[in-house]
Each structure stands twice: as structure tokens, then as C-alpha cells.
LUMTOR-640391 format. One record per residue (C-alpha): residue in one letter; x, y, z. Coordinates in steps of 0.5 Angstrom, whole numbers, plus 500, padded with zeros to 3 digits. Example, Ala and Ser with C-alpha at 12.3 -4.5 7.8 and 13.67 -1.06 7.14 Angstrom:
A525491516 S527498514 
//
This chain:
M953522809 E953516805 Y955517797 N952513792 Y958511788 E955506784 H950512781 W956517780 F960511776 T954509772 G953517770 S960518769 M960512764 S954514761 K956521759 Q963518756 N958513752 L954519749 R961523748 E963517744 K957516740 A957524738 I964523736 S962517732 L956520729 R960526727 L965522723 K960520719 G958527717 A952528722 S951536723 Y950538731 K942538730 E943531727 I947529733 R942532738 D936529735 E940522737 I943524744 N940529749 V946534750 S947541749 K950545743 S955547748 T957540750 L957538743 S962544741 T967542747 W967534745 L967536737 H972542736 K977537734 Y972534729 P970539724 L966537718 S969537711 E968542706 D964537701 K959536707 L958543709 R956544702 E951539702 L948541709 R947548706 D944545700 W939541704 S938548708 K935551702 I931544701 R928545708 I927552707 E923551700 K919545704 F917550709 R915555704 A911550701 T908548707 M906555709 S903556702 R899550703 K896553710 R895559707 A891556701 E887552706 K885558710 E883562704 R879556702 V875556709 S874563708 F872563701 E867557703 R864561709 V863568705 S860565699 S855561704 E854568708 I853572701 G849567697 K846568690 L845575689 N839577686 R837583681 R836588686 E842587690 L846587684 F843594682 V844597689 G851594689 G853598683 F851604686 F856603692 L861601686 Y860607683 W861611689 G868609690 E870608683 G866612679 A867619675 K863624678 A866631675 K864630668 R857632667 G854627662 T859622663 V858615667 A865612667 V869608671 S877607670 N881601673 S886596672 D882590674 P878587668 E873583673 L871590677 L870593670 K866587668 V861588674 F861595672 I858593665 Y853588668 W851594672 L850599666 K846593663 L841593669 L840600667 G839599660 F845600657 S848595652 R855594650 N854597644 K853604647 L860603651 R866607649 V873605652 N880608653 V886605655 T892608658 L898604656 Y906604657 D910605651 S914598653 M908594652 D905591646 I899596644 K895591639 K896585644 E893590650 L887592646 D886585644 F886583652 W881589654 S877587648 R876580649 H876580657 L870586657 S867583651 V867590648 P868590640 I875594638 K871599634 N868601641 F875603643 R878610642 K886611641 P890609647 I894614651 V901611651 K905614656 T913613657 T916608661 L921611666 H921604670 R919597669 K915598676 H910602673 F907597669 L908591673 G903587678 S896590677 F898595672 T901589667 H895591662 G895598663 T889602666 C882602662 N876607662 V869604661 R864610660 V857611657 E856619655 N848620657 Q846626661 A840622663 L844616666 Y849621669 D843625673 Y840618675 V847615678 I849622681 Q842622685 G842615687 L849617690 K845623694 Y840618696 L845613699 R849619702 D842621706 I841614709 K842614716 
//
């Protein structure tokens, strides 16, 4: 069998050249990843070639800092991708739902009340929630049923770590309900800060109308929805 010694010699020299290039890059402060981006060799091979050429502490610190930057860039990229997915979903669902007419909002209010409304206290139609946007929908529904904002009564449950006046102003402003319609707030003792973080930042708000005829109407509306097959 005839061996191709020229090929063997060339390959050997090529590997030697790669080793020399790897060492040269290492002496310039390149990391394993940066070197492997330049030359196609395995990490184990680099470890064998470069074990005598450790990076300085300053360079290691710099690489760690750059690692943090790469992490932040990755997070920013993922955030942009999520935002784009959410935008596409929003545009799709907005197109499919379209503009709601009065009847659709009227019916939707019953479903909202079915899930969130109070049913036990006769004569009181009320919803409690920490989300002012949901309560604004409830108030709009009450308007469709013939009840204006001056008929509303509002109770807010807060924590003693909160600025009570500031939170009452928050709810009054967001719901467009005057402070005179608010009852004395319920103030609870804060055991842990987690109790009023996140969705409970402004406490929980209860909006209600006290009217027996309205209560009967709403409850019978829920009965009608339950009976639909």
C-alpha cells in the first residue's frame, strides 16, 4: 500500500500552525470561545495546547463583565421577541373581536358579574377587585342598567403601610367617582410587604349599588345564563 506522506506532512504542519495561532490569540487575551470562533478545534484540544497560558485576573474580570453584558443583550432580545408576539396576538384578537355594540357589552356585564360579583347579600350589587380597569367596566355596565356614578358606594381595603389619602385619591381619580361616595376605608395590619405588592399595590376596591330591584334583575339574568344549553 502506498502512503501519501505529503498529505500527512501537510496535515501535521497545518495542526502546528493552528496551535501557534491559538497560542498567539491567547497571548492577546482571547478566551476559548473567541479562539474557537477563529479556528475549528475542540475545547479539549485547546485545553491541551493552552494549559500553560492562563488568562490574567484583569482579563478574567473583563470576560465576566462582558458575560453580564451578553446576558443583558440576550434578555433584551427575548423581551423584544415577546413584545412582538404580544403585538401580533393583540392585533389578531382586536380584529376578531372588533367593536362591541351596546347589546354585547350589556350581555358581557352579566358574565363579568357571574365570575366576580357578590351574590350572597340581597339588595346589593357589588364587585370587589384590585384592578381599576375591571371596575371601570363594571361601572359602565351599571350605567347601561340605568345607574349613574352618583348612585355608587365605594369601600377600599388598604394596609397600614400605605398612604391612605393617596390611595383613596387614586381610586377616586381612576373610577371617576367623587370622594364623597367613599365610605371609611378598611385598614389592615401589614405583616409582610408582599401583601400589598404587585396587583395589590393600591389595595382592593369594592364598588356597589344598593337596590333590591337591580339585585333581583341581575340574579335572574345569571339564572338565565345558567339555563342556556
